[in-house]
PASEBA-1860 file (N, C-alpha, C; in nm, 3 decimals):
! residues 230
1> MQNVSHSA> 0.091/-0.123/-0.003/0.005/-0.005/-0.002/0.083/0.129/0.003 ~ 0.050/0.221/-0.085/0.129/0.346/-0.089/0.100/0.416/0.036 ~ 0.215/0.500/0.077/0.196/0.575/0.195/0.071/0.669/0.181 ~ -0.001/0.679/0.290/-0.121/0.765/0.293/-0.082/0.896/0.349 ~ -0.100/1.002/0.269/-0.059/1.134/0.307/-0.165/1.191/0.404 ~ -0.134/1.312/0.459/-0.228/1.381/0.539/-0.357/1.401/0.470 ~ -0.360/1.419/0.342/-0.470/1.444/0.275/-0.576/1.335/0.269 ~ -0.525/1.205/0.299/-0.619/1.098/0.325/-0.699/1.113/0.455
9> LSSAVNVS> -0.652/1.193/0.548/-0.722/1.213/0.667/-0.819/1.336/0.650 ~ -0.803/1.409/0.551/-0.889/1.527/0.547/-0.909/1.574/0.397 ~ -1.035/1.592/0.352/-1.058/1.653/0.224/-1.076/1.789/0.237 ~ -1.044/1.851/0.358/-1.015/1.983/0.384/-0.872/2.003/0.355 ~ -0.820/2.122/0.345/-0.674/2.149/0.304/-0.603/2.232/0.401 ~ -0.489/2.202/0.431/-0.406/2.286/0.518/-0.313/2.361/0.431 ~ -0.309/2.493/0.444/-0.230/2.580/0.353/-0.145/2.674/0.441 ~ -0.032/2.704/0.382/0.060/2.810/0.449/-0.015/2.937/0.427
17> VTNGLEQS> -0.010/3.026/0.537/-0.085/3.146/0.527/-0.001/3.249/0.456 ~ -0.053/3.292/0.339/0.015/3.399/0.272/-0.035/3.539/0.329 ~ 0.029/3.646/0.288/-0.011/3.771/0.340/-0.159/3.806/0.309 ~ -0.189/3.768/0.177/-0.332/3.797/0.149/-0.434/3.716/0.223 ~ -0.404/3.593/0.253/-0.492/3.499/0.332/-0.488/3.545/0.475 ~ -0.369/3.585/0.526/-0.369/3.625/0.662/-0.449/3.752/0.690 ~ -0.447/3.845/0.588/-0.537/3.971/0.600/-0.678/3.931/0.604 ~ -0.721/3.842/0.512/-0.855/3.801/0.505/-0.903/3.734/0.632
25> LAQAGLRR> -0.807/3.654/0.698/-0.840/3.590/0.821/-0.856/3.685/0.932 ~ -0.767/3.786/0.930/-0.781/3.895/1.042/-0.901/3.967/1.043 ~ -0.973/3.976/0.928/-1.096/4.044/0.911/-1.214/3.948/0.922 ~ -1.181/3.819/0.938/-1.296/3.723/0.934/-1.356/3.707/1.061 ~ -1.488/3.674/1.058/-1.570/3.654/1.182/-1.527/3.515/1.236 ~ -1.549/3.504/1.370/-1.518/3.384/1.452/-1.653/3.314/1.480 ~ -1.664/3.181/1.450/-1.777/3.110/1.479/-1.761/3.001/1.569 ~ -1.830/2.977/1.674/-1.810/2.865/1.775/-1.927/2.770/1.752
33> LEAKEFVF> -1.892/2.642/1.751/-1.984/2.524/1.726/-1.964/2.433/1.847 ~ -2.082/2.365/1.893/-2.067/2.259/1.972/-2.061/2.122/1.902 ~ -2.027/2.015/1.971/-2.015/1.890/1.906/-2.148/1.853/1.838 ~ -2.145/1.802/1.712/-2.258/1.755/1.632/-2.332/1.882/1.571 ~ -2.280/1.999/1.585/-2.348/2.113/1.521/-2.281/2.125/1.383 ~ -2.369/2.171/1.286/-2.318/2.171/1.146/-2.254/2.303/1.113 ~ -2.152/2.293/1.032/-2.095/2.409/0.971/-2.187/2.448/0.844 ~ -2.201/2.346/0.771/-2.303/2.362/0.655/-2.340/2.230/0.620
41> TEGDAATH> -2.452/2.210/0.546/-2.502/2.090/0.495/-2.501/2.083/0.339 ~ -2.502/1.962/0.289/-2.501/1.954/0.146/-2.614/2.013/0.076 ~ -2.587/2.103/-0.015/-2.679/2.178/-0.093/-2.686/2.317/-0.034 ~ -2.629/2.361/0.076/-2.621/2.489/0.125/-2.542/2.579/0.026 ~ -2.570/2.704/0.016/-2.492/2.797/-0.075/-2.359/2.817/-0.025 ~ -2.264/2.802/-0.105/-2.127/2.812/-0.070/-2.085/2.961/-0.073 ~ -2.115/3.028/0.043/-2.093/3.176/0.052/-1.959/3.200/0.128 ~ -1.912/3.104/0.214/-1.792/3.131/0.295/-1.689/3.017/0.281
49> LFRVESGA> -1.578/3.046/0.303/-1.464/2.951/0.329/-1.447/2.962/0.480 ~ -1.411/2.833/0.535/-1.395/2.826/0.675/-1.252/2.769/0.708 ~ -1.190/2.825/0.808/-1.067/2.772/0.862/-1.084/2.733/1.006 ~ -1.041/2.607/1.034/-1.057/2.559/1.165/-0.943/2.620/1.253 ~ -0.991/2.680/1.361/-0.897/2.735/1.462/-0.870/2.637/1.576 ~ -0.970/2.577/1.615/-0.955/2.466/1.720/-1.067/2.375/1.710 ~ -1.054/2.242/1.765/-1.160/2.148/1.743/-1.133/2.062/1.619 ~ -1.239/1.999/1.567/-1.230/1.910/1.453/-1.367/1.900/1.395
57> VALYKVLI> -1.375/1.878/1.255/-1.489/1.866/1.177/-1.486/1.745/1.082 ~ -1.602/1.672/1.077/-1.607/1.559/0.989/-1.682/1.613/0.859 ~ -1.639/1.563/0.748/-1.693/1.597/0.618/-1.756/1.468/0.558 ~ -1.885/1.462/0.534/-1.946/1.336/0.486/-2.061/1.351/0.400 ~ -2.093/1.250/0.329/-2.204/1.230/0.244/-2.301/1.142/0.301 ~ -2.427/1.140/0.284/-2.525/1.041/0.309/-2.561/0.965/0.198 ~ -2.530/0.832/0.195/-2.562/0.740/0.080/-2.704/0.717/0.059 ~ -2.742/0.653/-0.049/-2.874/0.628/-0.083/-2.937/0.541/0.017
65> DGRRQIVG> -2.873/0.452/0.071/-2.925/0.361/0.178/-2.934/0.413/0.310 ~ -2.886/0.543/0.324/-2.893/0.609/0.455/-2.767/0.605/0.529 ~ -2.662/0.519/0.487/-2.552/0.525/0.554/-2.463/0.647/0.533 ~ -2.377/0.677/0.625/-2.293/0.788/0.618/-2.153/0.753/0.581 ~ -2.103/0.826/0.478/-1.961/0.799/0.431/-1.883/0.921/0.461 ~ -1.789/0.917/0.557/-1.708/1.029/0.593/-1.597/1.038/0.479 ~ -1.576/1.153/0.420/-1.476/1.160/0.318/-1.351/1.235/0.365 ~ -1.355/1.278/0.487/-1.242/1.351/0.547/-1.262/1.412/0.677
73> FAYPGDLI> -1.156/1.458/0.742/-1.168/1.536/0.866/-1.090/1.664/0.851 ~ -1.135/1.756/0.920/-1.058/1.893/0.923/-1.013/1.922/1.064 ~ -0.893/1.968/1.072/-0.833/1.994/1.199/-0.769/2.141/1.198 ~ -0.718/2.192/1.319/-0.675/2.334/1.322/-0.589/2.355/1.202 ~ -0.605/2.471/1.134/-0.527/2.511/1.025/-0.583/2.471/0.895 ~ -0.679/2.379/0.895/-0.739/2.333/0.759/-0.852/2.423/0.713 ~ -0.858/2.437/0.580/-0.967/2.509/0.519/-1.077/2.416/0.480 ~ -1.198/2.457/0.499/-1.320/2.377/0.457/-1.395/2.461/0.347
81> GLGAQDEH> -1.440/2.391/0.246/-1.532/2.446/0.153/-1.453/2.505/0.034 ~ -1.328/2.482/0.022/-1.255/2.533/-0.093/-1.294/2.481/-0.227 ~ -1.323/2.362/-0.234/-1.371/2.305/-0.357/-1.511/2.326/-0.407 ~ -1.591/2.383/-0.313/-1.734/2.403/-0.346/-1.745/2.501/-0.466 ~ -1.862/2.482/-0.542/-1.887/2.579/-0.646/-2.005/2.662/-0.582 ~ -2.119/2.656/-0.647/-2.226/2.742/-0.595/-2.289/2.681/-0.460 ~ -2.285/2.550/-0.457/-2.338/2.477/-0.337/-2.233/2.378/-0.280 ~ -2.253/2.357/-0.153/-2.159/2.259/-0.087/-2.207/2.123/-0.131
89> GVNAQAIK> -2.104/2.037/-0.157/-2.136/1.898/-0.199/-2.135/1.798/-0.088 ~ -2.097/1.838/0.035/-2.090/1.750/0.146/-2.149/1.819/0.263 ~ -2.163/1.750/0.378/-2.208/1.799/0.505/-2.069/1.817/0.590 ~ -2.072/1.917/0.662/-1.960/1.949/0.755/-2.017/1.958/0.894 ~ -1.973/1.873/0.989/-2.033/1.866/1.123/-1.913/1.863/1.225 ~ -1.924/1.940/1.324/-1.829/1.950/1.429/-1.830/1.817/1.514 ~ -1.709/1.761/1.540/-1.712/1.633/1.611/-1.669/1.657/1.755 ~ -1.638/1.782/1.791/-1.597/1.824/1.916/-1.617/1.978/1.918
97> PTRLRCIP> -1.622/2.043/2.038/-1.639/2.186/2.041/-1.524/2.254/1.942 ~ -1.574/2.342/1.854/-1.488/2.388/1.741/-1.505/2.536/1.729 ~ -1.388/2.599/1.690/-1.397/2.748/1.652/-1.349/2.749/1.509 ~ -1.419/2.828/1.429/-1.384/2.862/1.294/-1.372/2.998/1.255 ~ -1.283/3.034/1.165/-1.288/3.162/1.100/-1.366/3.162/0.965 ~ -1.457/3.254/0.941/-1.542/3.247/0.826/-1.505/3.357/0.732 ~ -1.455/3.326/0.609/-1.406/3.413/0.509/-1.509/3.427/0.402 ~ -1.572/3.534/0.366/-1.651/3.539/0.253/-1.581/3.501/0.126
105> VAALRQSA> -1.641/3.422/0.045/-1.585/3.374/-0.080/-1.558/3.491/-0.173 ~ -1.657/3.590/-0.176/-1.634/3.701/-0.280/-1.509/3.777/-0.228 ~ -1.499/3.791/-0.109/-1.379/3.884/-0.056/-1.250/3.809/-0.093 ~ -1.238/3.672/-0.072/-1.126/3.598/-0.096/-1.092/3.596/-0.249 ~ -1.203/3.594/-0.332/-1.174/3.602/-0.471/-1.116/3.733/-0.511 ~ -1.162/3.830/-0.457/-1.106/3.960/-0.488/-0.961/3.969/-0.444 ~ -0.925/3.923/-0.323/-0.794/3.920/-0.283/-0.706/3.834/-0.381 ~ -0.753/3.722/-0.413/-0.674/3.632/-0.497/-0.647/3.696/-0.645
113> SRDANLAM> -0.748/3.782/-0.686/-0.729/3.847/-0.821/-0.618/3.950/-0.802 ~ -0.580/4.000/-0.682/-0.480/4.095/-0.670/-0.351/4.035/-0.626 ~ -0.353/3.920/-0.573/-0.235/3.860/-0.503/-0.206/3.727/-0.562 ~ -0.110/3.730/-0.660/-0.072/3.606/-0.727/-0.024/3.496/-0.644 ~ 0.040/3.527/-0.535/0.091/3.433/-0.432/-0.032/3.354/-0.375 ~ -0.132/3.443/-0.328/-0.251/3.372/-0.276/-0.319/3.283/-0.374 ~ -0.332/3.331/-0.494/-0.404/3.261/-0.598/-0.329/3.120/-0.618 ~ -0.198/3.120/-0.618/-0.125/3.002/-0.632/-0.141/2.905/-0.509
121> TLYEAMTR> -0.145/2.967/-0.394/-0.164/2.890/-0.271/-0.297/2.814/-0.284 ~ -0.397/2.888/-0.327/-0.537/2.829/-0.325/-0.540/2.729/-0.431 ~ -0.474/2.746/-0.539/-0.467/2.650/-0.643/-0.403/2.520/-0.601 ~ -0.282/2.531/-0.526/-0.215/2.420/-0.481/-0.307/2.348/-0.382 ~ -0.373/2.425/-0.298/-0.460/2.356/-0.193/-0.568/2.269/-0.275 ~ -0.625/2.328/-0.378/-0.723/2.247/-0.455/-0.658/2.117/-0.510 ~ -0.539/2.121/-0.555/-0.474/1.992/-0.610/-0.464/1.887/-0.484 ~ -0.438/1.943/-0.370/-0.419/1.852/-0.256/-0.554/1.783/-0.229
129> ELAATRDL> -0.669/1.880/-0.242/-0.803/1.824/-0.219/-0.837/1.711/-0.310 ~ -0.786/1.725/-0.443/-0.818/1.615/-0.535/-0.731/1.486/-0.496 ~ -0.619/1.516/-0.442/-0.527/1.411/-0.404/-0.596/1.332/-0.286 ~ -0.673/1.398/-0.207/-0.744/1.338/-0.090/-0.839/1.233/-0.129 ~ -0.909/1.256/-0.236/-0.998/1.161/-0.295/-0.930/1.036/-0.347 ~ -0.817/1.055/-0.406/-0.725/0.941/-0.448/-0.682/0.858/-0.326 ~ -0.635/0.928/-0.226/-0.572/0.864/-0.114/-0.685/0.786/-0.034 ~ -0.801/0.833/-0.034/-0.913/0.775/0.038/-0.942/0.641/-0.035
137> MLITAQRS> -0.935/0.632/-0.161/-0.963/0.509/-0.229/-0.855/0.412/-0.216 ~ -0.720/0.464/-0.199/-0.612/0.373/-0.170/-0.623/0.312/-0.034 ~ -0.665/0.380/0.069/-0.671/0.337/0.199/-0.780/0.234/0.223 ~ -0.877/0.235/0.142/-0.992/0.148/0.159/-1.006/0.037/0.061 ~ -0.976/0.062/-0.074/-1.002/-0.036/-0.178/-0.914/-0.161/-0.154 ~ -0.974/-0.280/-0.150/-0.921/-0.407/-0.139/-0.822/-0.419/-0.025 ~ -0.860/-0.352/0.087/-0.774/-0.363/0.202/-0.851/-0.437/0.322 ~ -0.786/-0.514/0.393/-0.844/-0.569/0.512/-0.871/-0.464/0.622
145> AMERVAGF> -0.947/-0.494/0.724/-0.964/-0.396/0.839/-0.834/-0.362/0.906 ~ -0.747/-0.457/0.928/-0.623/-0.431/0.992/-0.530/-0.338/0.903 ~ -0.534/-0.350/0.775/-0.458/-0.274/0.687/-0.517/-0.125/0.690 ~ -0.640/-0.113/0.687/-0.707/0.019/0.681/-0.679/0.094/0.810 ~ -0.693/0.034/0.925/-0.672/0.100/1.054/-0.531/0.133/1.077 ~ -0.437/0.041/1.038/-0.298/0.069/1.046/-0.258/0.189/0.947 ~ -0.314/0.187/0.829/-0.292/0.305/0.742/-0.330/0.440/0.797 ~ -0.451/0.423/0.855/-0.507/0.550/0.914/-0.435/0.603/1.026
153> LLAFSRRN> -0.379/0.512/1.112/-0.298/0.562/1.227/-0.164/0.614/1.184 ~ -0.109/0.552/1.085/0.027/0.599/1.020/0.003/0.739/0.962 ~ -0.112/0.760/0.891/-0.129/0.893/0.839/-0.136/0.994/0.942 ~ -0.197/0.958/1.055/-0.201/1.057/1.165/-0.069/1.083/1.210 ~ 0.010/0.982/1.229/0.149/0.999/1.282/0.235/1.088/1.185 ~ 0.221/1.067/1.054/0.302/1.158/0.964/0.242/1.297/0.974 ~ 0.116/1.308/0.991/0.066/1.449/0.998/0.131/1.516/1.120 ~ 0.128/1.450/1.238/0.181/1.496/1.355/0.326/1.552/1.332
161> GRNGLDPV> 0.405/1.458/1.276/0.547/1.486/1.250/0.557/1.612/1.168 ~ 0.478/1.627/1.058/0.496/1.744/0.976/0.454/1.876/1.050 ~ 0.368/1.853/1.151/0.325/1.977/1.220/0.399/2.007/1.348 ~ 0.503/1.926/1.368/0.588/1.951/1.487/0.529/1.885/1.615 ~ 0.437/1.789/1.595/0.385/1.722/1.721/0.441/1.585/1.725 ~ 0.407/1.513/1.835/0.457/1.386/1.862/0.394/1.284/1.768 ~ 0.489/1.218/1.690/0.439/1.129/1.587/0.400/0.987/1.651 ~ 0.435/0.963/1.780/0.405/0.841/1.845/0.280/0.843/1.924
169> NIELPMTR> 0.260/0.943/1.995/0.135/0.963/2.079/0.031/1.052/1.999 ~ -0.078/0.986/1.966/-0.175/1.045/1.871/-0.306/1.069/1.957 ~ -0.357/1.191/1.939/-0.493/1.225/1.993/-0.599/1.206/1.883 ~ -0.700/1.124/1.891/-0.800/1.110/1.796/-0.929/1.186/1.839 ~ -0.956/1.293/1.772/-1.081/1.366/1.815/-1.215/1.305/1.777 ~ -1.202/1.199/1.689/-1.325/1.137/1.646/-1.354/1.009/1.716 ~ -1.477/0.963/1.709/-1.521/0.844/1.765/-1.483/0.727/1.691 ~ -1.495/0.605/1.748/-1.480/0.481/1.662/-1.581/0.470/1.543
177> ADIGDFLG> -1.703/0.515/1.575/-1.806/0.522/1.472/-1.765/0.618/1.356 ~ -1.704/0.727/1.381/-1.651/0.818/1.280/-1.544/0.749/1.198 ~ -1.452/0.689/1.263/-1.346/0.609/1.194/-1.401/0.508/1.109 ~ -1.504/0.430/1.156/-1.562/0.331/1.069/-1.630/0.383/0.946 ~ -1.697/0.507/0.975/-1.759/0.565/0.856/-1.658/0.620/0.746 ~ -1.544/0.654/0.799/-1.440/0.699/0.710/-1.372/0.581/0.636 ~ -1.347/0.470/0.704/-1.279/0.361/0.650/-1.368/0.257/0.586 ~ -1.501/0.275/0.594/-1.583/0.170/0.540/-1.598/0.046/0.622
185> LTIETVSR> -1.595/0.063/0.763/-1.600/-0.057/0.844/-1.712/-0.021/0.949 ~ -1.753/-0.134/1.012/-1.853/-0.115/1.125/-1.775/-0.070/1.250 ~ -1.850/-0.005/1.340/-1.794/0.037/1.466/-1.727/-0.084/1.541 ~ -1.810/-0.200/1.524/-1.759/-0.331/1.595/-1.624/-0.368/1.545 ~ -1.606/-0.360/1.414/-1.482/-0.407/1.349/-1.367/-0.312/1.385 ~ -1.400/-0.181/1.381/-1.295/-0.090/1.434/-1.256/-0.121/1.575 ~ -1.342/-0.137/1.652/-1.315/-0.163/1.795/-1.227/-0.287/1.811 ~ -1.267/-0.400/1.733/-1.202/-0.528/1.741/-1.054/-0.513/1.690
193> TFTKLKAL> -1.048/-0.428/1.584/-0.912/-0.412/1.522/-0.825/-0.339/1.615 ~ -0.865/-0.237/1.678/-0.785/-0.164/1.776/-0.739/-0.261/1.880 ~ -0.830/-0.348/1.936/-0.800/-0.431/2.040/-0.696/-0.539/1.992 ~ -0.704/-0.581/1.866/-0.609/-0.681/1.810/-0.475/-0.614/1.798 ~ -0.468/-0.488/1.748/-0.339/-0.417/1.732/-0.272/-0.403/1.867 ~ -0.350/-0.384/1.978/-0.303/-0.370/2.110/-0.242/-0.508/2.157 ~ -0.321/-0.612/2.127/-0.273/-0.739/2.173/-0.154/-0.785/2.100 ~ -0.132/-0.737/1.980/-0.012/-0.774/1.906/0.112/-0.688/1.959
201> GLIELPQS> 0.081/-0.596/2.032/0.197/-0.509/2.085/0.233/-0.403/1.993 ~ 0.147/-0.370/1.898/0.174/-0.257/1.799/0.133/-0.124/1.845 ~ 0.038/-0.120/1.928/-0.008/0.007/1.980/-0.046/-0.008/2.129 ~ -0.067/0.102/2.200/-0.120/0.111/2.333/-0.244/0.205/2.328 ~ -0.335/0.179/2.417/-0.452/0.257/2.424/-0.467/0.321/2.572 ~ -0.402/0.417/2.599/-0.400/0.488/2.730/-0.551/0.537/2.758 ~ -0.614/0.588/2.654/-0.754/0.626/2.661/-0.814/0.605/2.528 ~ -0.948/0.600/2.523/-1.023/0.577/2.397/-0.978/0.675/2.289
209> SRVKLVDI> -0.949/0.806/2.330/-0.909/0.901/2.224/-0.761/0.917/2.214 ~ -0.686/0.835/2.276/-0.539/0.844/2.268/-0.479/0.711/2.221 ~ -0.391/0.713/2.126/-0.324/0.595/2.084/-0.173/0.618/2.077 ~ -0.094/0.530/2.135/0.045/0.522/2.130/0.091/0.416/2.025 ~ 0.171/0.464/1.936/0.217/0.376/1.840/0.346/0.314/1.893 ~ 0.349/0.180/1.923/0.468/0.122/1.992/0.564/0.068/1.889 ~ 0.515/0.015/1.774/0.598/-0.043/1.666/0.554/0.009/1.534 ~ 0.609/0.127/1.500/0.580/0.195/1.369/0.621/0.115/1.249
217> EELESLAE> 0.741/0.053/1.262/0.788/-0.029/1.158/0.706/-0.141/1.115 ~ 0.649/-0.213/1.214/0.566/-0.328/1.198/0.421/-0.282/1.140 ~ 0.373/-0.162/1.192/0.249/-0.096/1.145/0.271/-0.077/0.995 ~ 0.381/-0.019/0.954/0.402/0.009/0.815/0.401/-0.110/0.729 ~ 0.464/-0.212/0.784/0.462/-0.358/0.710/0.320/-0.405/0.689 ~ 0.239/-0.384/0.806/0.105/-0.430/0.799/0.016/-0.344/0.700 ~ 0.038/-0.219/0.703/-0.032/-0.133/0.609/-0.006/-0.157/0.462 ~ 0.120/-0.208/0.439/0.156/-0.249/0.313/0.139/-0.398/0.277
225> NEGRCS> 0.058/-0.458/0.364/0.024/-0.601/0.346/0.146/-0.692/0.338 ~ 0.251/-0.657/0.416/0.370/-0.743/0.424/0.403/-0.794/0.562 ~ 0.314/-0.752/0.663/0.347/-0.782/0.803/0.305/-0.923/0.835 ~ 0.322/-0.959/0.968/0.291/-1.091/1.024/0.146/-1.105/1.044 ~ 0.069/-0.985/1.036/-0.076/-0.986/1.084/-0.160/-1.012/0.964 ~ -0.274/-1.079/0.982/-0.377/-1.095/0.878/-0.507/-1.072/0.930
END
């Protein structure tokens, strides 16, 4: 299995703040959400771009049979709604108390028309959002539950490392049900898989929302379908 980048954890995008975006953010309103409160729902007019300041947001679609398919998670520093046209194509729901900066799309477009660096930054962010869709397919297609969960944890570890955080001790803001809806697994399968990874000595679970990666090398082998686990 190919390495799963941060984009596989989020169809939102994390961008370096250019001067133009920084100015827009400085003038942006602040919105506070409680857990399970919606940022927007599918079909809502795409009038604003949102940047997560704290907390976390799940991005998902409701399938024809009523099941929820999470397509990504957004964390502090991530932009939500960048790929929307006139309407949002997914639901965005806070999974814990969350603060957002709300940037009017019209104002951001005006800034981008004057700031080539900002325009390029947003363009690059869009390409990463497209890569997120590809990576989600890689992490779920033709993979066992063990491989999917191992890949998910490793992607989190790499994201932490890039952001100057601990790549071994991971804080998971989402529930096991959220992880299942992201990876295409039932909550029972996710829970059993975490328990099995712990029994194999690959991870520790100090709390339900905290995971310690004990053997990253073996997790990588497992995610690539080369390890001792099946």
